[in-house]
C-alpha positions as CSV (number, residue, x, y, z in Angstrom):
1,M,-0.1,0.1,0.1
2,A,1.5,3.3,-1.0
3,K,2.1,5.9,1.8
4,Y,-0.3,8.6,2.5
5,I,1.4,12.0,1.6
6,M,0.4,15.6,1.4
7,E,-0.5,15.6,-2.3
8,N,-3.0,12.7,-1.3
9,Y,-4.3,15.1,1.7
10,I,-5.0,18.1,-0.5
11,N,-6.9,16.0,-3.3
12,D,-8.9,14.3,-0.6
13,I,-9.9,17.7,0.7
14,D,-10.8,18.9,-2.7
15,K,-12.9,15.9,-3.2
16,K,-14.3,14.9,0.0
17,G,-14.1,18.0,2.2
18,L,-12.2,18.6,5.5
19,D,-14.4,16.8,7.7
20,K,-14.8,13.4,5.8
21,T,-10.9,13.6,5.0
22,W,-9.9,13.9,8.5
23,H,-12.5,11.3,9.6
24,S,-11.1,8.6,7.3
25,I,-7.5,9.5,8.5
26,L,-8.4,9.2,12.2
27,S,-10.3,5.9,11.7
28,K,-7.5,4.2,9.7
29,T,-5.1,5.5,12.2
30,L,-6.9,4.0,15.1
31,N,-7.4,0.7,13.3
32,N,-3.7,0.5,12.2
33,T,-4.8,0.6,8.5
34,F,-3.2,3.9,7.6
35,E,0.7,4.2,6.5
36,S,2.0,7.6,6.4
37,D,5.4,9.3,7.4
38,I,3.8,12.5,8.2
39,F,0.1,12.0,9.2
40,V,1.1,11.0,13.0
41,I,-0.1,12.4,16.3
42,D,2.6,15.0,16.8
43,N,1.8,16.6,13.5
44,F,-1.9,16.6,13.5
45,G,-2.2,19.9,14.8
46,E,0.0,21.7,11.9
47,L,-1.6,19.4,9.2
48,Y,-5.0,20.4,10.3
49,E,-4.0,23.9,10.1
50,I,-2.7,23.5,6.6
51,G,-6.1,21.9,5.7
52,L,-8.0,24.9,7.1
53,E,-5.8,27.2,5.2
54,H,-6.4,25.4,2.1
55,V,-10.2,25.5,2.5
56,N,-10.8,28.9,3.9
57,K,-8.0,30.9,5.9
58,I,-10.5,33.7,6.6
59,S,-12.7,31.5,8.7
60,K,-9.4,30.2,10.5
61,K,-8.4,33.7,11.3
62,E,-11.9,34.5,12.8
63,M,-11.9,31.6,15.1
64,G,-9.0,33.3,17.0
65,K,-7.0,30.0,17.4
66,Y,-3.3,29.9,18.4
67,Y,-2.1,26.4,18.9
68,T,0.1,26.0,21.9
69,P,3.7,24.9,21.2
70,K,4.6,21.7,22.8
71,D,7.3,23.2,25.1
72,V,4.7,25.6,26.6
73,A,2.1,22.8,26.8
74,I,4.6,20.9,28.8
75,V,5.1,23.8,31.4
76,M,1.3,24.4,31.8
77,A,0.7,20.5,32.0
78,K,3.3,20.3,35.0
79,W,1.5,23.1,36.8
80,L,-1.9,21.5,36.3
81,K,-0.5,18.3,37.7
82,T,0.0,19.9,41.1
83,L,-3.5,21.5,41.2
84,P,-6.7,20.0,43.0
85,G,-9.6,18.7,40.9
86,E,-10.9,15.3,40.2
87,N,-12.2,16.0,36.9
88,V,-9.9,17.4,34.2
89,C,-11.1,19.6,31.7
90,D,-9.5,20.9,28.4
91,V,-11.6,23.9,27.3
92,G,-11.2,25.0,23.8
93,C,-9.2,21.9,23.4
94,G,-8.3,22.0,19.6
95,V,-6.5,19.4,18.4
96,G,-5.3,18.2,21.8
97,N,-1.7,19.8,22.5
98,L,-2.4,20.8,26.1
99,I,-4.5,17.5,27.2
100,L,-1.9,15.2,25.4
101,S,1.0,17.1,27.1
102,Y,-0.6,16.7,30.4
103,F,-1.1,12.9,29.8
104,E,2.6,12.7,29.2
105,I,3.3,14.2,32.7
106,I,0.9,12.0,34.6
107,G,2.0,8.9,32.8
108,K,0.1,6.1,30.8
109,D,-1.5,4.2,33.8
110,E,-2.9,7.5,35.4
111,T,-4.3,8.6,32.1
112,I,-6.0,5.3,31.5
113,K,-7.4,5.4,35.0
114,L,-8.7,8.9,34.6
115,I,-10.4,8.3,31.3
116,N,-11.8,5.0,32.7
117,N,-13.3,6.7,35.6
118,G,-15.1,9.1,33.5
119,N,-13.1,12.0,34.6
120,L,-11.8,13.5,31.2
121,Y,-13.8,16.4,29.5
122,L,-13.1,17.9,26.1
123,Y,-14.9,21.2,25.1
124,D,-14.5,22.9,21.5
125,L,-16.8,24.5,19.0
126,D,-14.6,23.1,16.1
127,K,-16.0,19.5,15.6
128,I,-13.1,18.3,13.4
129,A,-10.2,19.7,15.9
130,L,-12.4,18.0,18.6
131,D,-12.5,14.6,16.8
132,I,-8.8,14.8,16.2
133,C,-8.2,15.4,20.0
134,K,-10.4,12.5,20.8
135,Y,-9.0,10.1,18.5
136,S,-5.4,11.1,19.2
137,I,-5.9,9.9,22.8
138,A,-7.6,6.7,21.5
139,I,-4.7,5.9,19.1
140,K,-2.0,6.6,21.8
141,Y,-3.8,5.1,24.9
142,G,-6.3,2.5,23.4
143,K,-9.1,2.7,21.2
144,E,-11.5,1.1,23.9
145,L,-11.2,4.4,25.7
146,L,-12.9,6.2,22.8
147,K,-16.3,5.9,24.3
148,K,-15.2,6.9,27.7
149,I,-14.1,10.5,26.6
150,K,-16.8,12.8,27.6
151,V,-16.8,15.1,24.5
152,R,-18.6,18.6,24.4
153,H,-19.1,20.1,20.9
154,C,-20.5,23.3,21.9
155,D,-20.0,27.1,22.5
156,F,-18.4,27.2,26.0
157,L,-20.0,30.4,26.6
158,D,-23.6,28.8,26.2
159,K,-25.4,29.2,29.8
160,K,-26.3,25.4,29.4
161,I,-22.7,24.4,29.3
162,K,-21.2,24.1,32.8
163,L,-18.0,22.6,34.0
164,P,-18.4,19.4,36.3
165,K,-17.8,19.8,40.1
166,N,-14.4,19.5,41.5
167,S,-12.7,20.2,38.1
168,K,-9.4,21.4,37.1
169,V,-9.1,23.0,33.7
170,I,-6.2,23.5,31.3
171,A,-6.9,25.8,28.3
172,N,-5.9,28.0,25.4
173,P,-9.1,29.8,24.7
174,P,-9.8,31.7,21.5
175,Y,-8.3,35.0,21.1
176,F,-10.8,37.1,19.1
177,K,-12.8,40.3,19.7
178,I,-16.6,39.8,20.2
179,K,-18.7,41.2,17.4
180,D,-22.2,39.6,18.1
181,Y,-23.3,38.0,21.5
182,G,-24.3,34.5,21.5
183,I,-28.0,34.1,21.8
184,N,-27.7,31.7,24.8
185,W,-24.7,33.6,26.4
186,K,-25.0,35.1,30.0
187,I,-24.0,38.5,29.2
188,T,-21.6,39.3,32.2
189,K,-20.0,42.8,32.9
190,V,-16.9,41.3,31.8
191,I,-18.2,40.4,28.5
192,N,-19.7,44.0,28.0
193,D,-16.5,45.8,29.1
194,S,-14.0,43.8,27.3
195,K,-15.7,42.7,24.1
196,E,-12.9,39.9,24.2
197,L,-13.5,35.9,23.9
198,Y,-10.6,35.2,25.9
199,S,-11.6,37.3,29.0
200,A,-15.1,35.8,28.9
201,F,-13.4,32.2,28.9
202,I,-11.3,33.3,31.9
203,E,-14.2,34.3,34.1
204,K,-16.4,31.2,33.2
205,I,-13.4,28.9,34.0
206,I,-12.2,30.6,37.3
207,T,-15.8,30.9,38.6
208,Q,-16.9,27.3,37.7
209,S,-13.6,25.2,38.4
210,S,-11.7,24.3,41.4
211,S,-8.3,25.3,39.6
212,S,-7.0,26.0,36.3
213,V,-4.1,26.7,34.0
214,I,-4.9,29.3,31.2
215,I,-2.8,30.8,28.7
216,T,-4.1,34.0,26.9
217,P,-3.1,37.3,25.8
218,Y,-1.4,39.2,28.8
219,S,-3.6,42.5,27.9
220,F,-5.9,41.6,30.9
221,I,-3.1,42.2,33.5
222,G,-3.5,46.0,33.0
223,S,-5.6,47.2,30.2
224,G,-8.7,49.3,31.6
225,K,-11.3,47.3,29.6
226,F,-10.4,44.2,31.7
227,Y,-10.8,45.9,35.2
228,S,-14.0,44.0,35.8
229,L,-12.4,40.7,35.1
230,R,-9.5,41.6,37.5
231,Q,-12.3,42.5,40.0
232,I,-13.7,38.8,39.7
233,M,-10.2,37.6,40.0
234,N,-10.0,39.3,43.6
235,N,-12.0,36.4,44.7
236,Y,-9.6,33.8,43.7
237,N,-5.7,33.3,44.0
238,G,-2.9,32.0,42.0
239,F,0.2,33.4,39.9
240,I,0.6,35.0,36.5
241,V,3.7,34.6,34.3
242,S,3.7,37.1,31.6
243,F,6.0,37.1,28.4
244,D,7.1,39.8,26.1
245,N,7.3,39.0,22.5
246,V,10.5,40.4,21.6
247,P,13.3,39.2,20.9
248,G,11.8,35.7,21.3
249,N,8.0,35.0,21.6
250,I,5.9,31.9,23.1
251,F,3.7,31.5,20.0
252,N,6.8,31.2,17.7
253,G,6.7,30.3,14.0
254,R,4.1,30.7,11.4
255,K,0.5,29.9,12.1
256,H,-1.1,28.3,9.0
257,G,-4.4,30.0,8.2
258,I,-4.2,33.0,10.4
259,F,-1.8,35.2,8.3
260,N,0.9,35.0,10.9
261,S,4.2,34.9,9.1
262,N,5.9,37.3,11.1
263,V,7.9,35.3,13.7
264,G,8.8,38.5,15.6
265,N,5.5,40.0,16.1
266,S,3.1,37.5,17.8
267,V,0.7,37.5,20.9
268,R,2.2,38.7,24.1
269,A,0.9,35.9,26.3
270,A,0.5,35.3,30.0
271,I,0.0,31.8,31.8
272,T,-2.5,32.3,34.6
273,V,-2.5,29.5,37.3
274,V,-5.4,29.5,39.6
275,E,-4.5,27.7,42.8
276,N,-7.5,28.8,45.1
277,K,-5.5,28.2,48.2
278,E,-7.3,28.7,51.6
279,N,-7.7,32.2,53.0
280,I,-5.8,34.2,50.1
281,N,-6.9,36.7,47.6
282,G,-5.2,37.9,44.7
283,F,-2.5,37.0,42.3
284,R,1.5,36.9,42.4
285,I,2.9,38.3,39.0
286,S,6.1,38.0,37.4
287,P,7.9,40.8,35.5
288,L,7.3,41.1,31.9
289,I,9.7,38.3,30.5
290,R,12.1,39.0,27.8
291,F,14.1,36.0,26.2
292,K,16.1,35.3,23.3
293,S,15.0,32.3,20.9
294,E,18.3,30.6,21.8
295,E,17.4,30.9,25.5
296,R,13.8,29.3,25.0
297,K,14.6,25.9,26.3
298,K,16.5,27.4,29.3
299,M,13.6,29.7,30.1
300,L,10.6,27.5,29.8
301,N,11.5,25.4,32.9
302,N,8.7,25.5,35.7
303,D,11.2,26.0,38.7
304,Y,12.8,28.6,36.9
305,L,9.7,30.7,36.1
306,Y,8.3,30.3,39.5
307,K,11.3,31.7,41.1
308,L,10.7,35.1,38.8
309,I,7.4,35.7,40.6
310,N,7.4,37.9,43.5
311,D,5.7,37.0,46.7
312,R,3.0,39.9,46.8
313,Y,-0.5,38.9,46.1
314,Q,-2.3,41.7,44.0
315,T,-5.8,42.7,44.1
316,V,-7.5,45.7,42.5
317,N,-9.7,48.5,43.5
318,N,-10.9,51.8,42.3
319,H,-7.7,53.5,43.4
320,N,-5.6,50.8,41.9
321,K,-7.1,49.3,39.1
322,S,-4.3,47.3,37.3
323,F,-1.8,44.6,38.2
324,Y,1.7,45.4,37.8
325,K,4.5,43.2,36.6
326,C,7.5,43.7,38.8
327,H,10.8,42.1,39.4
328,K,10.8,40.6,42.8
329,D,14.1,42.6,43.8
330,L,12.8,45.9,42.5
331,L,9.5,46.2,44.7
332,N,11.2,48.2,47.3
333,I,12.1,50.6,44.6
334,L,8.6,50.6,43.3
335,D,7.0,51.1,46.9
336,S,9.7,53.8,47.6
337,W,8.7,55.7,44.4
338,E,4.9,55.4,44.8
339,N,5.1,56.3,48.6
340,N,7.2,59.5,48.1
341,S,5.2,60.9,45.0
342,N,2.5,63.4,45.7
343,E,1.1,63.7,42.4
344,K,0.9,62.2,38.9
345,L,2.6,63.4,35.7
346,G,-0.9,64.2,34.3
347,N,-1.1,66.8,37.0
348,I,1.5,69.2,35.5
349,I,1.2,68.6,31.7
350,N,-1.1,69.8,29.1
351,S,-1.8,69.0,25.5
352,N,-1.4,72.5,24.3
353,I,-0.3,75.0,27.1
354,G,3.4,75.3,28.2
355,Q,6.7,74.1,26.8
356,K,6.6,71.2,24.4
357,I,8.3,67.8,24.8
358,Y,8.0,65.3,22.0
359,L,7.6,61.7,22.5
360,P,7.8,58.7,20.1
361,T,4.7,56.3,20.9
362,T,6.7,53.3,20.8
363,C,9.4,52.4,23.2
364,R,10.8,49.0,23.0
365,Y,14.0,49.4,25.1
366,F,13.7,52.9,26.7
367,T,11.5,56.0,26.5
368,V,12.4,59.2,25.0
369,G,11.5,63.0,25.6
370,S,13.0,65.5,23.3
371,K,12.9,69.3,22.9
372,K,13.3,68.7,19.1
373,E,10.3,67.8,17.1
374,L,11.0,64.3,15.8
375,N,10.4,63.5,12.0
376,R,8.5,60.4,12.6
377,D,5.0,59.1,12.1
378,G,4.3,57.8,15.7
379,K,4.8,60.7,18.2
380,R,2.9,62.7,20.7
381,I,3.4,66.1,22.2
382,I,3.0,67.0,25.9
383,C,3.3,70.5,27.2
384,V,4.6,71.2,30.6
385,I,2.6,73.9,32.4
386,D,5.1,75.0,35.0
387,E,8.3,76.2,33.5
388,K,10.4,75.3,36.5
389,K,9.3,71.8,36.2
390,Y,10.1,71.3,32.4
391,N,13.6,69.8,32.8
392,Y,12.4,67.5,35.6
393,V,9.8,66.2,33.3
394,Y,12.3,66.0,30.5
395,C,14.5,63.8,32.7
396,M,12.0,61.8,34.1
397,L,11.0,60.8,30.4
398,N,14.5,59.9,29.6
399,S,15.1,58.0,32.7
400,T,14.5,54.1,33.7
401,F,11.6,55.4,36.0
402,A,9.2,56.4,32.9
403,Y,10.2,53.4,31.0
404,W,9.9,51.0,34.0
405,Y,6.3,52.4,34.5
406,W,5.3,51.5,31.1
407,R,6.7,48.0,31.5
408,L,5.0,47.5,34.9
409,Y,1.5,48.6,33.7
410,D,1.6,48.0,29.9
411,G,4.7,47.0,28.1
412,G,2.7,46.6,24.5
413,I,3.6,48.1,21.2
414,N,2.8,51.9,22.3
415,C,2.9,53.7,25.2
416,P,-0.3,55.2,25.9
417,L,-1.1,58.8,27.1
418,T,-2.9,57.2,30.2
419,I,0.4,55.6,31.0
420,I,2.3,58.8,30.7
421,N,-0.3,60.7,32.6
422,S,-0.1,58.3,35.6
423,I,3.6,58.4,36.0
424,P,4.2,59.1,40.0
425,I,6.2,62.3,40.2
426,F,8.3,63.5,43.3
427,Y,9.6,67.2,42.2
428,D,9.1,68.2,45.9
429,K,11.4,65.7,47.1
430,L,14.5,66.9,45.1
431,T,16.8,69.3,46.9
432,E,17.9,72.5,45.3
433,K,21.3,70.9,44.6
434,Q,19.5,68.1,42.8
435,R,17.2,70.5,40.9
436,K,20.4,72.3,39.4
437,E,22.0,68.9,38.6
438,I,18.6,68.0,36.8
439,D,18.7,71.2,35.0
440,N,22.4,70.8,33.8
441,I,21.7,67.3,32.7
442,A,18.7,68.3,30.7
443,T,20.3,71.3,29.2
444,E,23.4,69.1,28.1
445,M,21.0,66.6,26.6
446,Q,19.0,69.1,24.6
447,N,21.9,70.8,23.3
448,N,23.1,67.2,22.1
449,E,19.8,65.8,20.6
450,E,20.7,66.4,17.1
451,K,23.8,64.5,17.8
452,Y,22.3,61.3,18.9
453,L,19.6,61.0,16.1
454,V,19.1,57.5,15.0
455,Y,16.7,56.1,12.2
456,K,14.8,52.9,11.5
457,M,13.0,52.0,8.5
458,N,9.3,51.3,9.0
459,A,6.5,51.2,6.4
460,G,9.0,52.4,3.7
461,K,9.9,55.5,5.7
462,N,12.9,56.4,8.1
463,Q,11.4,57.0,11.5
464,E,13.6,59.3,13.4
465,N,14.4,59.0,17.1
466,I,17.0,59.9,19.6
467,K,19.3,57.3,21.5
468,F,20.9,59.2,24.2
469,P,24.3,57.6,25.7
470,I,23.3,55.5,28.8
471,K,25.4,57.6,31.1
472,Y,22.6,60.4,31.0
473,R,20.1,57.8,32.0
474,N,22.3,56.7,34.8
475,K,23.0,60.3,36.1
476,I,19.3,60.8,36.1
477,N,18.4,57.6,38.0
478,K,21.3,58.1,40.4
479,I,19.8,61.5,41.3
480,F,16.2,60.2,41.5
481,F,17.3,57.2,44.0
482,E,19.0,59.7,46.1
483,A,16.0,61.9,46.2
484,L,13.6,58.8,47.1
485,G,16.1,57.3,49.6
486,I,16.7,54.4,47.6
487,N,20.0,52.6,48.7
488,N,20.3,50.3,45.8
489,S,23.0,50.6,43.1
490,I,21.4,51.9,39.9
491,E,22.9,49.0,38.2
492,I,19.8,47.1,39.6
493,F,17.8,48.9,36.8
494,D,19.9,47.3,34.0
495,K,17.5,44.3,33.9
496,V,14.5,46.7,33.1
497,H,16.3,47.5,29.7
498,S,17.7,44.2,28.9
499,S,16.9,42.3,25.7
500,S,17.3,38.9,27.6
501,L,16.2,37.3,30.8
502,F,19.7,36.0,31.5
503,S,21.7,39.1,30.7
504,D,21.5,42.7,31.5
505,K,23.0,43.9,28.3
506,E,20.5,46.5,26.5
507,C,19.6,45.7,23.0
508,D,21.0,48.1,20.3
509,D,17.5,48.3,18.7
510,D,16.1,51.8,19.1
511,E,12.5,51.1,19.5
């Protein structure tokens, strides 16, 4: 019998459709009547994506699917193993990357026992993916288990769909903006506020399960539209590990069918582990983790990641609406900064009255404020109302403090004006000597702005920015540390600008 190859697959899709093609592949594989070098369980996910792309990549994009890489799935599975819950549920299971990784971690005997006891539940709206997941389990652990797997082909947000009691959940929900509400959904404040599918999944999972491990975009940690979700999270506890997407990214590689050919610009992700320990409220949160692609294996280690998380359980309220992503050894600096600041930057700046400072909207490795108007597309103007504070604001924007604040509460592509306005300031804490030092540093930087211009091609146009020597930033940081009574060496801030989790060296990229 000739081996089944990609050409056969595409031809079968054209003749029989994707559903019948996969039903045939799965049935023959289960019964050992199928011979192929590429159509094996480990490749099912990518092969299914190729099929979706061939049929209709638009519909694939609108499903918001990002299949979990194997190494990430293993990390999530190891954390799930430690959590309480008799029933194991994979919500939005897709082709089964997560649940199959969990079975690898608990071993064959425990897997078979779990399924035979009727404690495995799979949920997905995509029937073909659900079948691939179910059959993959049966192919790997025994076809007699096929009827014991509890499959839920459904819209998980349907009010009639409820997680079983005493369940622990592993999930990679769809990442897609909600355009229309399902007719059978329970429309919560979280759904109304966020209009994001993934946040609706988080809400339902954490409110109906005993524990969970969920990978999603990280935007729910700080963005204003997810505040109601964070309020719900106040009633639970656990930890969150958040990842940047430069230089390396969690969802690496091209995703067939969802137009993601840029390996350097994928979703900034977070893994949320809901532990629900007794008498604890809130979540402990890691800094926003940067790693290089070659460091991925070293970084994706449960023990190592866990050590990055600080010990502070965060909850939100109307005065502090966002979680912050702080290195554990920088918490004392954050506390000193916030406790010694008597107002926000937004109190002393305006959009059109006062002396102007120009800012690029993007800030990958540092923030910049300039007296010179930059020749670039992405920029904003702020005006300092009180002239005597102009140089202080200028230095604050060029310090690590402003950049760090963005990393703490955002860290996306652009630095929103809401972040700039909310930067804590402590002008009154500066001595006269320190204010003169700040004036001298600012004047020198302003006189040399033209000297340190850099350019980066973007969308066919050179975007102008300024890259000051690090010596200026260090001088400003040192004065600010002294004013705030911080005893740490300023070198502790090197990690904030670093391009790598394992190195304090700053990347040369300008934005």
